[in-house]
BALOBA-1460 file (C-alpha; in Angstrom, 3 decimals):
// residues 202
<rec num="1" residu="m" x="-4.925" y="-9.129" z="-10.707"/>
<rec num="2" residu="l" x="-4.067" y="-5.953" z="-12.890"/>
<rec num="3" residu="m" x="-0.533" y="-6.058" z="-12.331"/>
<rec num="4" residu="n" x="-0.349" y="-9.365" z="-14.535"/>
<rec num="5" residu="e" x="-1.393" y="-7.779" z="-17.307"/>
<rec num="6" residu="v" x="1.019" y="-4.709" z="-17.117"/>
<rec num="7" residu="k" x="3.659" y="-5.416" z="-19.810"/>
<rec num="8" residu="m" x="6.936" y="-4.175" z="-19.113"/>
<rec num="9" residu="p" x="9.339" y="-3.069" z="-21.479"/>
<rec num="10" residu="v" x="12.891" y="-4.149" z="-22.294"/>
<rec num="11" residu="q" x="14.439" y="-1.696" z="-24.302"/>
<rec num="12" residu="k" x="16.424" y="1.394" z="-22.471"/>
<rec num="13" residu="r" x="14.362" y="4.047" z="-24.508"/>
<rec num="14" residu="s" x="10.814" y="2.520" z="-23.827"/>
<rec num="15" residu="i" x="11.551" y="2.023" z="-20.111"/>
<rec num="16" residu="e" x="12.878" y="5.875" z="-19.390"/>
<rec num="17" residu="r" x="9.264" y="6.684" z="-21.396"/>
<rec num="18" residu="l" x="7.568" y="4.588" z="-18.857"/>
<rec num="19" residu="e" x="9.290" y="5.810" z="-16.136"/>
<rec num="20" residu="k" x="8.199" y="9.451" z="-17.602"/>
<rec num="21" residu="v" x="4.541" y="8.004" z="-17.544"/>
<rec num="22" residu="i" x="4.598" y="7.286" z="-13.897"/>
<rec num="23" residu="q" x="6.726" y="10.329" z="-12.666"/>
<rec num="24" residu="t" x="3.680" y="12.342" z="-14.669"/>
<rec num="25" residu="t" x="0.969" y="10.269" z="-13.245"/>
<rec num="26" residu="i" x="2.193" y="10.652" z="-9.607"/>
<rec num="27" residu="d" x="3.127" y="14.369" z="-10.015"/>
<rec num="28" residu="l" x="-0.659" y="14.734" z="-11.317"/>
<rec num="29" residu="l" x="-1.761" y="13.015" z="-8.448"/>
<rec num="30" residu="e" x="-0.111" y="15.533" z="-5.899"/>
<rec num="31" residu="t" x="-2.953" y="18.109" z="-7.163"/>
<rec num="32" residu="r" x="-5.659" y="16.148" z="-8.893"/>
<rec num="33" residu="a" x="-8.521" y="13.489" z="-7.494"/>
<rec num="34" residu="l" x="-8.120" y="10.201" z="-9.058"/>
<rec num="35" residu="a" x="-11.153" y="10.161" z="-11.226"/>
<rec num="36" residu="e" x="-9.451" y="13.663" z="-12.921"/>
<rec num="37" residu="c" x="-6.636" y="11.654" z="-14.019"/>
<rec num="38" residu="n" x="-6.429" y="10.424" z="-17.299"/>
<rec num="39" residu="i" x="-4.245" y="8.605" z="-20.406"/>
<rec num="40" residu="q" x="-5.019" y="11.539" z="-22.861"/>
<rec num="41" residu="e" x="-3.507" y="14.379" z="-20.232"/>
<rec num="42" residu="i" x="-0.694" y="12.099" z="-19.164"/>
<rec num="43" residu="s" x="0.329" y="11.691" z="-22.670"/>
<rec num="44" residu="q" x="-0.030" y="15.513" z="-23.449"/>
<rec num="45" residu="i" x="2.181" y="16.362" z="-20.297"/>
<rec num="46" residu="s" x="5.118" y="13.414" z="-20.337"/>
<rec num="47" residu="g" x="5.191" y="14.154" z="-24.118"/>
<rec num="48" residu="v" x="4.589" y="10.068" z="-24.773"/>
<rec num="49" residu="p" x="2.596" y="8.934" z="-27.281"/>
<rec num="50" residu="r" x="-1.096" y="7.469" z="-26.074"/>
<rec num="51" residu="n" x="-0.590" y="4.395" z="-27.996"/>
<rec num="52" residu="h" x="3.004" y="3.898" z="-26.635"/>
<rec num="53" residu="i" x="1.160" y="4.001" z="-23.285"/>
<rec num="54" residu="y" x="-1.518" y="1.999" z="-24.103"/>
<rec num="55" residu="q" x="0.807" y="-0.813" z="-25.101"/>
<rec num="56" residu="y" x="1.765" y="-1.119" z="-21.599"/>
<rec num="57" residu="f" x="-1.147" y="0.192" z="-19.851"/>
<rec num="58" residu="p" x="-4.670" y="-0.799" z="-21.372"/>
<rec num="59" residu="t" x="-6.561" y="1.157" z="-18.784"/>
<rec num="60" residu="i" x="-5.563" y="3.825" z="-16.330"/>
<rec num="61" residu="d" x="-6.179" y="1.516" z="-13.459"/>
<rec num="62" residu="h" x="-3.192" y="-0.906" z="-15.119"/>
<rec num="63" residu="l" x="-1.201" y="2.486" z="-14.569"/>
<rec num="64" residu="f" x="-2.409" y="3.178" z="-10.982"/>
<rec num="65" residu="s" x="-1.773" y="-0.584" z="-10.038"/>
<rec num="66" residu="l" x="2.096" y="-0.687" z="-11.034"/>
<rec num="67" residu="i" x="2.305" y="2.555" z="-9.084"/>
<rec num="68" residu="v" x="0.726" y="0.897" z="-6.016"/>
<rec num="69" residu="n" x="2.988" y="-2.025" z="-6.346"/>
<rec num="70" residu="r" x="6.155" y="0.180" z="-6.187"/>
<rec num="71" residu="y" x="4.683" y="1.808" z="-3.204"/>
<rec num="72" residu="f" x="4.255" y="-1.398" z="-1.276"/>
<rec num="73" residu="q" x="7.570" y="-2.314" z="-1.988"/>
<rec num="74" residu="k" x="8.662" y="0.556" z="-0.403"/>
<rec num="75" residu="l" x="6.518" y="-0.301" z="2.880"/>
<rec num="76" residu="q" x="7.594" y="-4.125" z="2.518"/>
<rec num="77" residu="s" x="11.188" y="-3.104" z="2.284"/>
<rec num="78" residu="y" x="10.649" y="-1.263" z="5.690"/>
<rec num="79" residu="l" x="9.283" y="-4.389" z="7.171"/>
<rec num="80" residu="t" x="11.748" y="-6.718" z="5.896"/>
<rec num="81" residu="h" x="14.658" y="-4.495" z="6.966"/>
<rec num="82" residu="n" x="13.561" y="-4.274" z="10.415"/>
<rec num="83" residu="a" x="12.749" y="-8.176" z="10.460"/>
<rec num="84" residu="q" x="16.084" y="-8.814" z="12.574"/>
<rec num="85" residu="i" x="15.467" y="-5.741" z="15.219"/>
<rec num="86" residu="y" x="11.630" y="-7.172" z="15.509"/>
<rec num="87" residu="k" x="13.122" y="-10.455" z="16.754"/>
<rec num="88" residu="t" x="13.061" y="-9.445" z="20.276"/>
<rec num="89" residu="w" x="10.407" y="-6.940" z="20.390"/>
<rec num="90" residu="s" x="6.663" y="-7.489" z="21.568"/>
<rec num="91" residu="v" x="4.035" y="-8.196" z="18.946"/>
<rec num="92" residu="l" x="2.537" y="-4.976" z="20.243"/>
<rec num="93" residu="d" x="5.475" y="-3.005" z="20.375"/>
<rec num="94" residu="i" x="5.997" y="-4.337" z="16.432"/>
<rec num="95" residu="i" x="2.635" y="-3.327" z="15.376"/>
<rec num="96" residu="q" x="3.150" y="0.129" z="17.020"/>
<rec num="97" residu="d" x="6.256" y="0.899" z="15.187"/>
<rec num="98" residu="a" x="5.117" y="-0.529" z="11.642"/>
<rec num="99" residu="l" x="1.478" y="1.440" z="12.195"/>
<rec num="100" residu="s" x="3.637" y="4.805" z="13.015"/>
<rec num="101" residu="n" x="6.130" y="4.428" z="9.868"/>
<rec num="102" residu="a" x="3.307" y="3.388" z="7.872"/>
<rec num="103" residu="s" x="1.302" y="6.153" z="8.478"/>
<rec num="104" residu="a" x="4.115" y="8.696" z="8.280"/>
<rec num="105" residu="f" x="4.922" y="6.912" z="4.904"/>
<rec num="106" residu="y" x="1.069" y="7.835" z="3.834"/>
<rec num="107" residu="n" x="1.152" y="11.221" z="5.113"/>
<rec num="108" residu="q" x="4.298" y="12.363" z="3.121"/>
<rec num="109" residu="n" x="3.127" y="10.603" z="-0.143"/>
<rec num="110" residu="k" x="-0.284" y="12.198" z="-1.182"/>
<rec num="111" residu="p" x="-0.445" y="9.843" z="-4.356"/>
<rec num="112" residu="a" x="0.080" y="6.701" z="-1.930"/>
<rec num="113" residu="s" x="-2.463" y="7.699" z="0.204"/>
<rec num="114" residu="m" x="-4.960" y="8.512" z="-2.621"/>
<rec num="115" residu="l" x="-4.645" y="5.034" z="-4.495"/>
<rec num="116" residu="i" x="-3.963" y="2.706" z="-1.433"/>
<rec num="117" residu="l" x="-6.138" y="4.415" z="1.129"/>
<rec num="118" residu="g" x="-8.646" y="6.164" z="-1.151"/>
<rec num="119" residu="g" x="-8.415" y="3.954" z="-4.383"/>
<rec num="120" residu="p" x="-10.852" y="4.142" z="-7.135"/>
<rec num="121" residu="v" x="-14.276" y="3.261" z="-6.620"/>
<rec num="122" residu="n" x="-14.609" y="0.036" z="-8.568"/>
<rec num="123" residu="i" x="-13.926" y="-3.448" z="-8.260"/>
<rec num="124" residu="e" x="-10.286" y="-3.407" z="-9.684"/>
<rec num="125" residu="g" x="-9.651" y="-0.660" z="-7.257"/>
<rec num="126" residu="f" x="-10.779" y="-2.583" z="-4.358"/>
<rec num="127" residu="s" x="-8.893" y="-5.754" z="-5.732"/>
<rec num="128" residu="l" x="-5.489" y="-3.545" z="-5.754"/>
<rec num="129" residu="q" x="-6.271" y="-2.638" z="-1.867"/>
<rec num="130" residu="e" x="-7.172" y="-6.237" z="-1.077"/>
<rec num="131" residu="a" x="-4.085" y="-7.305" z="-2.943"/>
<rec num="132" residu="v" x="-1.645" y="-4.519" z="-0.716"/>
<rec num="133" residu="i" x="-3.173" y="-5.946" z="2.639"/>
<rec num="134" residu="e" x="-2.798" y="-9.481" z="1.691"/>
<rec num="135" residu="e" x="1.384" y="-8.983" z="0.746"/>
<rec num="136" residu="i" x="1.674" y="-6.617" z="4.104"/>
<rec num="137" residu="s" x="0.046" y="-9.548" z="6.221"/>
<rec num="138" residu="k" x="2.489" y="-12.332" z="4.651"/>
<rec num="139" residu="e" x="5.270" y="-9.734" z="5.938"/>
<rec num="140" residu="f" x="3.654" y="-9.690" z="9.603"/>
<rec num="141" residu="v" x="3.051" y="-13.313" z="9.578"/>
<rec num="142" residu="k" x="6.942" y="-14.040" z="9.163"/>
<rec num="143" residu="i" x="7.912" y="-11.767" z="11.515"/>
<rec num="144" residu="f" x="5.598" y="-12.751" z="14.039"/>
<rec num="145" residu="t" x="6.224" y="-16.841" z="13.447"/>
<rec num="146" residu="q" x="10.127" y="-15.795" z="13.447"/>
<rec num="147" residu="k" x="10.675" y="-13.848" z="16.648"/>
<rec num="148" residu="e" x="12.678" y="-15.398" z="19.436"/>
<rec num="149" residu="n" x="9.404" y="-15.835" z="21.129"/>
<rec num="150" residu="p" x="7.547" y="-16.822" z="18.355"/>
<rec num="151" residu="l" x="3.588" y="-16.393" z="17.908"/>
<rec num="152" residu="t" x="2.144" y="-19.698" z="17.357"/>
<rec num="153" residu="l" x="-1.088" y="-18.703" z="14.823"/>
<rec num="154" residu="k" x="-4.052" y="-20.708" z="14.555"/>
<rec num="155" residu="k" x="-4.878" y="-19.190" z="11.296"/>
<rec num="156" residu="t" x="-2.753" y="-16.915" z="9.348"/>
<rec num="157" residu="e" x="-5.970" y="-15.291" z="8.342"/>
<rec num="158" residu="d" x="-6.301" y="-13.860" z="11.988"/>
<rec num="159" residu="i" x="-3.263" y="-11.515" z="10.836"/>
<rec num="160" residu="t" x="-4.897" y="-10.727" z="7.647"/>
<rec num="161" residu="i" x="-7.965" y="-9.538" z="9.675"/>
<rec num="162" residu="m" x="-5.885" y="-7.444" z="11.901"/>
<rec num="163" residu="i" x="-4.480" y="-5.709" z="9.173"/>
<rec num="164" residu="e" x="-7.922" y="-5.199" z="7.510"/>
<rec num="165" residu="l" x="-9.210" y="-3.639" z="10.892"/>
<rec num="166" residu="i" x="-6.024" y="-0.929" z="10.989"/>
<rec num="167" residu="f" x="-6.633" y="-0.307" z="7.275"/>
<rec num="168" residu="s" x="-10.123" y="0.642" z="7.515"/>
<rec num="169" residu="l" x="-9.231" y="3.203" z="10.717"/>
<rec num="170" residu="m" x="-6.264" y="4.477" z="8.062"/>
<rec num="171" residu="k" x="-8.885" y="5.035" z="5.524"/>
<rec num="172" residu="h" x="-11.330" y="6.590" z="8.116"/>
<rec num="173" residu="s" x="-8.853" y="9.179" z="8.936"/>
<rec num="174" residu="f" x="-7.616" y="9.968" z="5.541"/>
<rec num="175" residu="y" x="-11.266" y="10.285" z="4.398"/>
<rec num="176" residu="r" x="-12.060" y="12.505" z="7.409"/>
<rec num="177" residu="y" x="-9.078" y="14.579" z="7.740"/>
<rec num="178" residu="g" x="-6.855" y="14.174" z="5.035"/>
<rec num="179" residu="y" x="-4.072" y="12.296" z="6.668"/>
<rec num="180" residu="i" x="-3.620" y="9.719" z="9.467"/>
<rec num="181" residu="t" x="-3.774" y="11.612" z="13.013"/>
<rec num="182" residu="e" x="-1.726" y="10.434" z="16.081"/>
<rec num="183" residu="e" x="-5.072" y="9.775" z="17.737"/>
<rec num="184" residu="l" x="-6.179" y="7.249" z="15.176"/>
<rec num="185" residu="q" x="-2.800" y="5.409" z="15.452"/>
<rec num="186" residu="q" x="-3.569" y="5.110" z="19.101"/>
<rec num="187" residu="e" x="-6.932" y="3.681" z="18.484"/>
<rec num="188" residu="a" x="-5.760" y="1.391" z="15.551"/>
<rec num="189" residu="l" x="-3.325" y="0.367" z="18.050"/>
<rec num="190" residu="l" x="-6.165" y="-0.535" z="20.907"/>
<rec num="191" residu="v" x="-8.196" y="-2.342" z="18.442"/>
<rec num="192" residu="c" x="-5.200" y="-4.740" z="17.616"/>
<rec num="193" residu="e" x="-4.797" y="-5.216" z="21.273"/>
<rec num="194" residu="a" x="-8.322" y="-6.168" z="21.632"/>
<rec num="195" residu="y" x="-8.409" y="-8.325" z="18.699"/>
<rec num="196" residu="l" x="-5.204" y="-10.363" z="19.685"/>
<rec num="197" residu="e" x="-6.453" y="-10.608" z="23.575"/>
<rec num="198" residu="k" x="-9.641" y="-11.986" z="22.189"/>
<rec num="199" residu="k" x="-7.834" y="-14.802" z="19.850"/>
<rec num="200" residu="a" x="-5.636" y="-15.398" z="23.042"/>
<rec num="201" residu="y" x="-2.472" y="-14.281" z="21.315"/>
<rec num="202" residu="i" x="-1.238" y="-12.087" z="23.982"/>
């Protein structure tokens, strides 16, 4: 996993430089395609020497992986924050709420959409996307199994597959329209309902 290869700084000045590099990259992604971002230009704009950037990020994908991880933490914090509220909700209501908020998050954060829904067309980019799906699935498993009327899962992989289905529809909407439409969100909910019914969970 790329995140495991990222060396995080400990000194204050190095941390400040790192944050400058990260913010510069995010700013560039507001107006550029992923393929148009490179360490050399990030170095020029941020004023952080290339050799300093390479010390922490051997490749641009390592830098992207750190940014993806931060975006995921924001999504994860939303699910964790609402875990108590979700205890009395139905499974479909939980999915609809999470789907609505995740869609709003992606629609308001172009770099997040590009990195997570788009992502680099290579094995590293695919690995980043799969890692996000795996972690989000774990959060849903915890929420579903800790409800007042808990869901008895036959296989935790069933939830991962459900998230994969949602993710695929989100990607479709992002590639086709540039954002996640409300119609797509409803389609995703219908797909989840059909899948969970077929698996005899609801």
